[in-house]
DORO-737513 format. One record per residue: residue in one letter; chain; y, x negated, z negated of N, C-alpha, C in turn. Coordinates in nm, 3 decimals. Example, Ala and Ser with C-alpha at 12.3 -4.5 7.8 and 13.67 -1.06 7.14 Angstrom:
<vexlos>
  residu  chaine      n.y      n.x      n.z     ca.y     ca.x     ca.z      c.y      c.x      c.z
       a       A   -0.569   -1.319   -0.780   -0.450   -1.230   -0.780   -0.330   -1.320   -0.780
       s       A   -0.225   -1.285   -0.708   -0.106   -1.367   -0.714    0.003   -1.290   -0.787
</vexlos>
This chain:
<vexlos>
  residu  chaine      n.y      n.x      n.z     ca.y     ca.x     ca.z      c.y      c.x      c.z
       m       A   -0.119   -0.085    0.000    0.000    0.000    0.000    0.124   -0.089    0.000
       a       A    0.229   -0.037    0.067    0.350   -0.117    0.078    0.413   -0.138   -0.058
       k       A    0.464   -0.255   -0.086    0.524   -0.289   -0.214    0.672   -0.322   -0.202
       g       A    0.734   -0.296   -0.087    0.875   -0.331   -0.073    0.889   -0.455    0.011
       s       A    1.011   -0.499    0.026    1.039   -0.602    0.124    1.028   -0.744    0.073
       r       A    1.036   -0.769   -0.060    1.042   -0.907   -0.106    0.915   -0.983   -0.073
       a       A    0.800   -0.922   -0.101    0.674   -0.992   -0.072    0.659   -1.018    0.075
       s       A    0.701   -0.919    0.159    0.688   -0.936    0.302    0.778   -1.047    0.353
       e       A    0.901   -1.056    0.299    0.991   -1.160    0.346    0.936   -1.299    0.313
       a       A    0.873   -1.312    0.194    0.814   -1.441    0.159    0.699   -1.474    0.252
       a       A    0.620   -1.371    0.285    0.508   -1.394    0.374    0.555   -1.434    0.512
       v       A    0.662   -1.369    0.559    0.715   -1.402    0.690    0.765   -1.545    0.693
       s       A    0.825   -1.590    0.584    0.873   -1.727    0.577    0.758   -1.823    0.597
       r       A    0.641   -1.790    0.537    0.526   -1.877    0.556    0.480   -1.874    0.701
       l       A    0.485   -1.759    0.763    0.443   -1.749    0.903    0.526   -1.840    0.991
       g       A    0.657   -1.847    0.963    0.744   -1.927    1.046    0.736   -2.075    1.016
       s       A    0.688   -2.113    0.898    0.697   -2.254    0.861    0.566   -2.329    0.870
       v       A    0.455   -2.261    0.894    0.328   -2.331    0.896    0.322   -2.432    1.008
       a       A    0.367   -2.390    1.127    0.362   -2.482    1.240    0.499   -2.539    1.266
       k       A    0.509   -2.664    1.285    0.636   -2.727    1.315    0.626   -2.793    1.451
       p       A    0.533   -2.813    1.537    0.527   -2.914    1.651    0.653   -2.906    1.726
       e       A    0.910    0.528    1.379    0.859    0.526    1.351    0.941    0.669    1.368
       p       A    1.292    1.350    1.760    1.194    1.277    1.835    1.071    1.253    1.754
       t       A    0.960    1.195    1.818    0.836    1.165    1.751    0.825    1.016    1.741
       p       A    0.732    0.969    1.656    0.716    0.827    1.642    0.646    0.761    1.760
       t       A    0.608    0.841    1.863    0.538    0.784    1.976    0.629    0.689    2.052
       l       A    0.579    0.568    2.076    0.658    0.465    2.142    0.641    0.473    2.292
       k       A    0.749    0.459    2.365    0.745    0.454    2.510    0.773    0.313    2.558
       a       A    0.718    0.279    2.672    0.745    0.148    2.728    0.893    0.138    2.762
       p       A    0.955    0.020    2.736    1.097    0.005    2.768    1.122    0.022    2.917
       a       A    1.242    0.074    2.950    1.273    0.103    3.090    1.266   -0.021    3.177
       n       A    1.295   -0.138    3.119    1.296   -0.260    3.199    1.167   -0.339    3.186
       a       A    1.060   -0.272    3.140    0.935   -0.345    3.116    0.885   -0.415    3.241
       a       A    0.899   -0.352    3.356    0.846   -0.411    3.478    0.920   -0.537    3.517
       k       A    1.045   -0.551    3.470    1.126   -0.666    3.507    1.112   -0.781    3.407
       t       A    1.045   -0.756    3.293    1.034   -0.858    3.191    0.926   -0.959    3.229
       p       A    0.958   -1.088    3.236    0.857   -1.188    3.269    0.744   -1.185    3.168
       r       A    0.624   -1.188    3.216    0.509   -1.187    3.129    0.430   -1.317    3.141
       a       A    0.347   -1.339    3.043    0.268   -1.461    3.044    0.166   -1.458    3.156
       r       A    0.125   -1.576    3.195    0.017   -1.585    3.293   -0.110   -1.537    3.226
       r       A   -0.171   -1.437    3.282   -0.286   -1.375    3.219   -0.416   -1.442    3.260
       p       A   -0.501   -1.475    3.164   -0.633   -1.526    3.201   -0.712   -1.416    3.268
       k       A   -0.811   -1.452    3.347   -0.890   -1.351    3.419   -0.962   -1.259    3.322
       k       A   -1.000   -1.312    3.207   -1.061   -1.230    3.104   -1.025   -1.290    2.969
       p       A   -1.030   -1.209    2.863   -0.992   -1.260    2.731   -1.078   -1.379    2.690
       d       A   -1.014   -1.477    2.629   -1.084   -1.595    2.579   -1.109   -1.574    2.430
       p       A   -1.232   -1.543    2.390   -1.260   -1.513    2.249   -1.219   -1.626    2.155
       a       A   -1.237   -1.751    2.198   -1.203   -1.864    2.112   -1.052   -1.869    2.088
       r       A   -0.974   -1.843    2.191   -0.828   -1.843    2.179   -0.782   -1.731    2.087
       i       A   -0.837   -1.613    2.104   -0.799   -1.498    2.022   -0.839   -1.521    1.876
       e       A   -0.956   -1.574    1.855   -1.002   -1.607    1.720   -0.906   -1.705    1.653
       e       A   -0.862   -1.807    1.726   -0.773   -1.907    1.669   -0.635   -1.849    1.638
       i       A   -0.586   -1.761    1.723   -0.456   -1.696    1.698   -0.459   -1.624    1.563
       f       A   -0.560   -1.542    1.543   -0.566   -1.464    1.419   -0.609   -1.548    1.299
       r       A   -0.684   -1.655    1.322   -0.717   -1.745    1.213   -0.589   -1.808    1.156
       r       A   -0.497   -1.845    1.245   -0.371   -1.905    1.200   -0.284   -1.803    1.127
       f       A   -0.278   -1.681    1.179   -0.201   -1.578    1.109   -0.256   -1.556    0.968
       q       A   -0.388   -1.550    0.957   -0.449   -1.527    0.826   -0.425   -1.644    0.732
       a       A   -0.434   -1.766    0.784   -0.411   -1.883    0.700   -0.267   -1.885    0.646
       a       A   -0.173   -1.842    0.728   -0.033   -1.842    0.688    0.001   -1.727    0.593
       n       A   -0.068   -1.615    0.608   -0.034   -1.494    0.531   -0.161   -1.412    0.510
       p       A   -0.242   -1.447    0.411   -0.373   -1.383    0.393   -0.366   -1.233    0.366
       e       A   -0.262   -1.187    0.298   -0.252   -1.046    0.263   -0.116   -0.990    0.305
       p       A   -0.096   -0.968    0.434    0.033   -0.916    0.480    0.056   -0.774    0.431
       m       A    0.182   -0.739    0.409    0.216   -0.606    0.361    0.321   -0.542    0.452
       g       A    0.317   -0.411    0.461    0.421   -0.339    0.530    0.550   -0.348    0.451
       e       A    0.661   -0.324    0.515    0.791   -0.339    0.450    0.853   -0.207    0.404
       l       A    0.788   -0.095    0.431    0.838    0.032    0.382    0.800    0.052    0.236
       y       A    0.895    0.095    0.156    0.870    0.120    0.014    0.791    0.250   -0.002
       s       A    0.689    0.245   -0.087    0.613    0.365   -0.119    0.543    0.345   -0.252
       v       A    0.502    0.453   -0.315    0.434    0.444   -0.444    0.296    0.509   -0.442
       n       A    0.264    0.581   -0.336    0.133    0.644   -0.321    0.117    0.686   -0.175
       p       A    0.000    0.735   -0.135   -0.020    0.772    0.006    0.079    0.876    0.057
       y       A    0.117    0.972   -0.028    0.213    1.074    0.016    0.348    1.012    0.049
       t       A    0.400    0.929   -0.041    0.531    0.870   -0.015    0.525    0.773    0.103
       l       A    0.410    0.709    0.125    0.396    0.625    0.243    0.407    0.711    0.369
       l       A    0.339    0.824    0.371    0.346    0.914    0.486    0.489    0.958    0.511
       v       A    0.560    0.998    0.406    0.699    1.040    0.422    0.785    0.926    0.473
       a       A    0.767    0.807    0.418    0.846    0.692    0.459    0.826    0.659    0.606
       v       A    0.703    0.667    0.653    0.676    0.636    0.794    0.738    0.741    0.885
       v       A    0.731    0.868    0.845    0.796    0.974    0.923    0.946    0.950    0.930
       l       A    1.005    0.910    0.819    1.150    0.885    0.815    1.189    0.760    0.893
       s       A    1.095    0.669    0.914    1.128    0.541    0.977    1.138    0.547    1.128
       a       A    1.101    0.659    1.190    1.111    0.670    1.336    1.255    0.647    1.380
       q       A    1.275    0.552    1.470    1.408    0.517    1.522    1.505    0.479    1.410
       a       A    1.452    0.414    1.306    1.534    0.365    1.196    1.474    0.234    1.146
       t       A    1.553    0.156    1.073    1.501    0.031    1.019    1.433    0.055    0.886
       d       A    1.335   -0.029    0.854    1.267   -0.016    0.726    1.365   -0.033    0.610
       a       A    1.457   -0.130    0.624    1.555   -0.154    0.517    1.642   -0.031    0.492
       g       A    1.685    0.033    0.601    1.767    0.153    0.587    1.691    0.267    0.523
       v       A    1.565    0.283    0.559    1.482    0.387    0.500    1.461    0.360    0.352
       n       A    1.433    0.235    0.318    1.406    0.200    0.178    1.524    0.232    0.086
       k       A    1.646    0.213    0.135    1.764    0.241    0.053    1.768    0.388    0.013
       a       A    1.723    0.474    0.104    1.725    0.618    0.075    1.603    0.663   -0.004
       t       A    1.487    0.604    0.024    1.365    0.656   -0.035    1.338    0.608   -0.178
       k       A    1.392    0.495   -0.217    1.367    0.449   -0.354    1.417    0.551   -0.456
       p       A    1.541    0.598   -0.448    1.583    0.703   -0.542    1.515    0.837   -0.515
       l       A    1.484    0.866   -0.390    1.419    0.992   -0.357    1.281    1.001   -0.420
       f       A    1.202    0.894   -0.405    1.065    0.897   -0.457    1.060    0.891   -0.609
       a       A    1.170    0.854   -0.671    1.175    0.856   -0.817    1.171    0.999   -0.871
       i       A    1.212    1.095   -0.787    1.214    1.235   -0.831    1.121    1.324   -0.749
       a       A    1.074    1.275   -0.634    0.987    1.358   -0.549    0.880    1.270   -0.485
       d       A    0.773    1.245   -0.560    0.666    1.158   -0.510    0.536    1.233   -0.481
       t       A    0.543    1.366   -0.478    0.429    1.449   -0.440    0.481    1.561   -0.350
       p       A    0.393    1.622   -0.270    0.440    1.732   -0.187    0.496    1.848   -0.269
       e       A    0.436    1.873   -0.384    0.486    1.982   -0.469    0.629    1.954   -0.517
       k       A    0.655    1.833   -0.559    0.790    1.797   -0.606    0.889    1.799   -0.491
       m       A    0.844    1.760   -0.371    0.933    1.760   -0.256    0.973    1.904   -0.221
       l       A    0.877    1.996   -0.229    0.909    2.136   -0.201    1.002    2.193   -0.308
       e       A    0.985    2.150   -0.431    1.073    2.194   -0.538    1.215    2.141   -0.516
       l       A    1.225    2.019   -0.464    1.356    1.962   -0.434    1.426    2.044   -0.327
       g       A    1.353    2.081   -0.222    1.408    2.166   -0.117    1.472    2.090   -0.003
       e       A    1.482    2.157    0.110    1.531    2.091    0.231    1.678    2.050    0.221
       e       A    1.760    2.131    0.159    1.902    2.098    0.150    1.925    1.970    0.071
       k       A    1.862    1.960   -0.046    1.878    1.840   -0.128    1.811    1.719   -0.062
       l       A    1.703    1.743    0.010    1.638    1.634    0.082    1.729    1.580    0.191
       r       A    1.795    1.670    0.263    1.889    1.624    0.366    1.997    1.535    0.305
       e       A    2.047    1.575    0.192    2.151    1.497    0.125    2.098    1.359    0.084
       a       A    1.972    1.354    0.041    1.913    1.227   -0.005    1.888    1.129    0.109
       i       A    1.865    1.181    0.229    1.830    1.093    0.341    1.937    1.093    0.451
       k       A    2.057    1.135    0.418    2.160    1.152    0.521    2.203    1.020    0.585
       t       A    2.170    0.907    0.524    2.204    0.777    0.583    2.104    0.734    0.689
       i       A    1.996    0.810    0.704    1.890    0.777    0.802    1.915    0.857    0.929
       g       A    1.899    0.794    1.043    1.918    0.864    1.170    1.827    0.985    1.184
       l       A    1.880    1.090    1.247    1.805    1.213    1.273    1.759    1.280    1.143
       f       A    1.842    1.268    1.037    1.798    1.311    0.905    1.772    1.461    0.896
       r       A    1.844    1.541    0.972    1.823    1.686    0.964    1.684    1.724    1.015
       m       A    1.647    1.672    1.131    1.515    1.701    1.186    1.405    1.644    1.097
       k       A    1.429    1.522    1.046    1.327    1.459    0.962    1.309    1.535    0.830
       a       A    1.416    1.588    0.776    1.404    1.669    0.654    1.318    1.792    0.679
       k       A    1.338    1.855    0.793    1.254    1.972    0.829    1.108    1.932    0.837
       h       A    1.080    1.817    0.900    0.942    1.770    0.913    0.880    1.742    0.777
       v       A    0.955    1.677    0.689    0.900    1.642    0.558    0.869    1.767    0.477
       i       A    0.958    1.864    0.480    0.932    1.989    0.408    0.812    2.061    0.471
       a       A    0.807    2.066    0.603    0.697    2.136    0.670    0.563    2.068    0.645
       l       A    0.560    1.935    0.652    0.431    1.867    0.628    0.390    1.879    0.482
       s       A    0.488    1.884    0.392    0.457    1.902    0.250    0.395    2.040    0.226
       e       A    0.449    2.141    0.294    0.393    2.276    0.282    0.249    2.279    0.332
       r       A    0.225    2.212    0.445    0.088    2.207    0.500   -0.007    2.134    0.406
       l       A    0.040    2.025    0.346   -0.047    1.950    0.255   -0.086    2.034    0.134
       v       A    0.010    2.108    0.080   -0.019    2.192   -0.035   -0.111    2.307    0.004
       k       A   -0.083    2.369    0.116   -0.159    2.487    0.158   -0.300    2.454    0.204
       d       A   -0.312    2.350    0.287   -0.441    2.323    0.351   -0.521    2.209    0.289
       y       A   -0.457    2.122    0.211   -0.528    2.005    0.160   -0.513    1.985    0.009
       g       A   -0.467    2.088   -0.060   -0.455    2.076   -0.205   -0.360    1.968   -0.250
       g       A   -0.262    1.935   -0.166   -0.164    1.833   -0.200   -0.210    1.691   -0.171
       e       A   -0.332    1.675   -0.120   -0.384    1.542   -0.089   -0.356    1.505    0.057
       i       A   -0.359    1.375    0.085   -0.338    1.328    0.222   -0.472    1.324    0.295
       p       A   -0.485    1.390    0.409   -0.612    1.384    0.483   -0.643    1.243    0.528
       r       A   -0.771    1.213    0.544   -0.811    1.075    0.572   -0.868    1.055    0.711
       t       A   -0.834    1.145    0.803   -0.873    1.125    0.942   -0.748    1.130    1.029
       r       A   -0.750    1.057    1.140   -0.636    1.056    1.231   -0.612    1.196    1.287
       e       A   -0.721    1.265    1.320   -0.708    1.397    1.381   -0.635    1.494    1.289
       e       A   -0.670    1.492    1.161   -0.603    1.581    1.066   -0.458    1.540    1.042
       l       A   -0.436    1.411    1.029   -0.299    1.364    1.007   -0.208    1.404    1.122
       e       A   -0.257    1.396    1.244   -0.174    1.427    1.360   -0.142    1.576    1.373
       t       A   -0.207    1.660    1.294   -0.170    1.803    1.296   -0.049    1.831    1.208
       l       A   -0.009    1.734    1.126    0.105    1.755    1.036    0.236    1.741    1.112
       p       A    0.337    1.820    1.078    0.467    1.811    1.146    0.527    1.672    1.137
       g       A    0.574    1.621    1.251    0.640    1.491    1.254    0.547    1.372    1.254
       v       A    0.416    1.396    1.257    0.319    1.286    1.249    0.252    1.266    1.384
       g       A    0.269    1.146    1.441    0.204    1.109    1.565    0.097    1.004    1.539
       r       A    0.044    0.949    1.645   -0.067    0.855    1.634   -0.028    0.729    1.556
       k       A    0.091    0.675    1.584    0.131    0.553    1.515    0.144    0.577    1.365
       t       A    0.210    0.687    1.328    0.225    0.719    1.186    0.089    0.736    1.120
       a       A   -0.001    0.807    1.186   -0.135    0.827    1.131   -0.206    0.693    1.112
       n       A   -0.193    0.604    1.209   -0.259    0.475    1.199   -0.204    0.391    1.083
       v       A   -0.072    0.397    1.062   -0.012    0.323    0.950   -0.068    0.374    0.818
       v       A   -0.073    0.505    0.801   -0.122    0.563    0.676   -0.268    0.529    0.654
       l       A   -0.349    0.542    0.757   -0.491    0.510    0.744   -0.511    0.364    0.707
       n       A   -0.430    0.277    0.765   -0.445    0.133    0.740   -0.398    0.095    0.600
       i       A   -0.276    0.132    0.565   -0.217    0.086    0.439   -0.271    0.164    0.319
       a       A   -0.280    0.294    0.332   -0.321    0.376    0.217   -0.471    0.375    0.195
       f       A   -0.548    0.368    0.304   -0.692    0.384    0.292   -0.775    0.266    0.341
       g       A   -0.707    0.160    0.385   -0.779    0.039    0.422   -0.857    0.045    0.552
       e       A   -0.822    0.139    0.639   -0.892    0.150    0.766   -0.840    0.042    0.863
       p       A   -0.927   -0.013    0.949   -0.885   -0.119    1.042   -0.814   -0.064    1.167
       t       A   -0.716    0.022    1.146   -0.643    0.080    1.258   -0.530   -0.013    1.302
       i       A   -0.484    0.006    1.425   -0.376   -0.077    1.480   -0.261    0.015    1.519
       a       A   -0.151    0.004    1.448   -0.034    0.086    1.475    0.062    0.008    1.565
       v       A    0.086    0.059    1.682    0.166   -0.013    1.782    0.312    0.030    1.774
       d       A    0.397   -0.058    1.723    0.540   -0.032    1.727    0.603   -0.115    1.839
       t       A    0.735   -0.112    1.848    0.801   -0.180    1.959    0.781   -0.331    1.955
       h       A    0.772   -0.390    1.835    0.751   -0.534    1.824    0.611   -0.572    1.872
       l       A    0.512   -0.499    1.823    0.374   -0.530    1.861    0.353   -0.508    2.010
       f       A    0.411   -0.400    2.063    0.399   -0.370    2.206    0.452   -0.485    2.290
       r       A    0.567   -0.537    2.250    0.632   -0.645    2.325    0.550   -0.773    2.322
       i       A    0.512   -0.817    2.202    0.450   -0.949    2.196    0.304   -0.950    2.240
       s       A    0.236   -0.835    2.230    0.100   -0.831    2.282    0.100   -0.852    2.433
       n       A    0.201   -0.796    2.500    0.217   -0.821    2.643    0.267   -0.962    2.671
       r       A    0.345   -1.017    2.581    0.412   -1.145    2.604    0.319   -1.265    2.582
       i       A    0.238   -1.264    2.479    0.158   -1.383    2.441    0.063   -1.430    2.552
       p       A   -0.016   -1.353    2.622   -0.050   -1.214    2.594   -0.179   -1.205    2.513
       l       A   -0.198   -1.084    2.454   -0.326   -1.049    2.394   -0.380   -0.934    2.477
       a       A   -0.365   -0.811    2.428   -0.392   -0.696    2.514   -0.266   -0.666    2.593
       t       A   -0.281   -0.625    2.717   -0.165   -0.589    2.799   -0.175   -0.443    2.841
       g       A   -0.059   -0.383    2.865   -0.059   -0.243    2.907    0.081   -0.189    2.916
       k       A    0.093   -0.070    2.969    0.222   -0.006    2.989    0.251    0.101    2.884
       t       A    0.154    0.133    2.801    0.174    0.234    2.697    0.120    0.181    2.564
       p       A    0.170    0.234    2.453    0.118    0.193    2.323   -0.032    0.217    2.309
       l       A   -0.082    0.327    2.366   -0.224    0.356    2.355   -0.308    0.251    2.428
       e       A   -0.260    0.204    2.543   -0.332    0.098    2.614   -0.337   -0.029    2.531
       i       A   -0.226   -0.062    2.467   -0.222   -0.181    2.383   -0.315   -0.164    2.263
       e       A   -0.309   -0.049    2.199   -0.394   -0.023    2.082   -0.541   -0.039    2.117
       r       A   -0.582    0.026    2.224   -0.724    0.020    2.262   -0.764   -0.119    2.310
       g       A   -0.670   -0.187    2.376   -0.698   -0.323    2.420   -0.719   -0.417    2.303
       l       A   -0.634   -0.405    2.201   -0.648   -0.489    2.082   -0.774   -0.455    2.005
       e       A   -0.806   -0.329    1.996   -0.929   -0.289    1.927   -1.051   -0.355    1.992
       a       A   -1.043   -0.376    2.123   -1.156   -0.434    2.196   -1.167   -0.585    2.180
       i       A   -1.056   -0.653    2.152   -1.060   -0.800    2.153   -1.038   -0.867    2.017
       v       A   -0.976   -0.797    1.921   -0.951   -0.859    1.791   -1.083   -0.867    1.714
       p       A   -1.121   -0.984    1.667   -1.245   -0.997    1.589   -1.244   -0.906    1.467
       e       A   -1.360   -0.852    1.433   -1.370   -0.757    1.323   -1.310   -0.810    1.193
       a       A   -1.327   -0.939    1.167   -1.279   -0.998    1.042   -1.128   -0.990    1.028
       y       A   -1.057   -0.970    1.139   -0.910   -0.971    1.136   -0.848   -0.834    1.162
       k       A   -0.927   -0.734    1.195   -0.870   -0.605    1.236   -0.791   -0.536    1.126
       r       A   -0.832   -0.551    1.002   -0.765   -0.482    0.892   -0.617   -0.517    0.885
       h       A   -0.582   -0.644    0.912   -0.443   -0.687    0.900   -0.378   -0.723    1.034
       a       A   -0.448   -0.703    1.143   -0.399   -0.749    1.273   -0.262   -0.694    1.307
       h       A   -0.240   -0.564    1.288   -0.112   -0.510    1.332    0.002   -0.556    1.242
       h       A   -0.024   -0.583    1.113    0.081   -0.637    1.028    0.122   -0.777    1.072
       w       A    0.024   -0.862    1.099    0.057   -0.998    1.143    0.141   -0.994    1.271
       l       A    0.100   -0.910    1.365    0.171   -0.905    1.494    0.310   -0.844    1.479
       i       A    0.323   -0.739    1.398    0.455   -0.678    1.378    0.551   -0.777    1.312
       l       A    0.505   -0.844    1.207    0.591   -0.940    1.138    0.627   -1.056    1.230
       h       A    0.532   -1.101    1.310    0.558   -1.210    1.403    0.662   -1.168    1.506
       g       A    0.649   -1.047    1.557    0.745   -0.997    1.655    0.881   -0.969    1.596
       r       A    0.886   -0.929    1.471    1.012   -0.894    1.406    1.093   -1.018    1.368
       y       A    1.025   -1.125    1.325    1.095   -1.239    1.268    1.085   -1.369    1.347
       v       A    0.988   -1.382    1.434    0.972   -1.506    1.510    0.978   -1.480    1.660
       c       A    0.886   -1.401    1.712    0.880   -1.374    1.856    0.972   -1.256    1.889
       k       A    1.102   -1.278    1.868    1.202   -1.171    1.881    1.223   -1.133    2.028
       a       A    1.282   -1.015    2.046    1.299   -0.964    2.181    1.391   -1.051    2.266
       l       A    1.509   -1.085    2.214    1.609   -1.155    2.295    1.610   -1.306    2.275
       r       A    1.590   -1.350    2.152    1.593   -1.494    2.124    1.470   -1.534    2.041
       p       A    1.353   -1.535    2.105    1.233   -1.574    2.032    1.244   -1.717    1.980
       e       A    1.202   -1.739    1.857    1.212   -1.870    1.796    1.082   -1.948    1.818
       c       A    1.060   -1.985    1.943    0.934   -2.048    1.981    0.914   -2.182    1.912
       g       A    1.024   -2.250    1.876    1.012   -2.380    1.813    0.942   -2.376    1.679
       r       A    0.944   -2.260    1.611    0.876   -2.250    1.482    0.758   -2.153    1.486
       c       A    0.711   -2.123    1.606    0.597   -2.031    1.623    0.467   -2.105    1.596
       l       A    0.383   -2.048    1.511    0.260   -2.116    1.476    0.150   -2.101    1.581
       i       A    0.173   -2.021    1.685    0.073   -2.008    1.792    0.132   -2.046    1.927
       r       A    0.239   -2.125    1.928    0.308   -2.151    2.054    0.220   -2.224    2.155
       d       A    0.127   -2.305    2.108    0.038   -2.375    2.202   -0.068   -2.283    2.261
       l       A   -0.083   -2.164    2.203   -0.180   -2.066    2.252   -0.114   -1.954    2.331
       c       A    0.018   -1.958    2.338    0.096   -1.857    2.411    0.124   -1.907    2.552
       t       A    0.104   -1.822    2.651    0.126   -1.863    2.790    0.248   -1.797    2.852
       w       A    0.336   -1.743    2.768    0.460   -1.682    2.820    0.542   -1.789    2.890
       p       A    0.583   -1.767    3.015    0.651   -1.872    3.091    0.794   -1.902    3.047
       q       A    0.853   -1.818    2.961    0.991   -1.841    2.918    1.000   -1.884    2.772
       k       A    0.903   -1.958    2.724    0.909   -2.007    2.587    1.034   -2.090    2.566
       r       A    1.099   -2.070    2.450    1.222   -2.142    2.415    1.187   -2.244    2.308
       l       A    1.162   -2.367    2.348    1.119   -2.468    2.254    1.236   -2.544    2.192
       t       A    1.359   -2.516    2.239    1.476   -2.576    2.177    1.572   -2.465    2.138
       a       A    1.659   -2.494    2.043    1.755   -2.393    1.996    1.857   -2.357    2.102
</vexlos>
């Protein structure tokens, strides 16, 4: 379960220093994806290369954590719904005081939509998200006794919950080896490359097919953190990338 940003920031620091040589949450491919230079793709995945990539991520950060604040599976679900088209840091500022008074679906319904809107008004699309949170809380109380369902199919029936949100909850709250594809993971999986594709679902299924079982539990966290803090969209910090010798992206930036 997510513990906040401090542990994650420390872990990210290790990721960068080892080598020196969440509308719906469904992600769409960027409009300029076809114009973005991609790495030279091997004819087929090289298991040894993929194994080494994830071995290094694990060595640098054995227990990666998500950066959204939560205190139980319900608050994690709410936080992920609120994080669509928003930053984790921005969501955390609103949810820490919110979850202090409403950390169950029953308490959230008692709080009500109006007060919820006020609590999350600093988050983008807060009016729609407040409706989703109240609606999914009603469904949880009515159909699941206030508990969070433990299958992707059931989670995706809840208001405001798409495949990525369901995968995050299954992974963090219940330890399932799911892969949640956000914009960072989508970009760098195509860039390195690992799995390639034009949609998040293609990337998800591609990674499921090639990531060794021993690494699947934390694979999406390692990739998201790497994409967020090292392999950035506009100015990737290739000089401190711990897998730069395994990356075939033709525009690697080895100098500042």
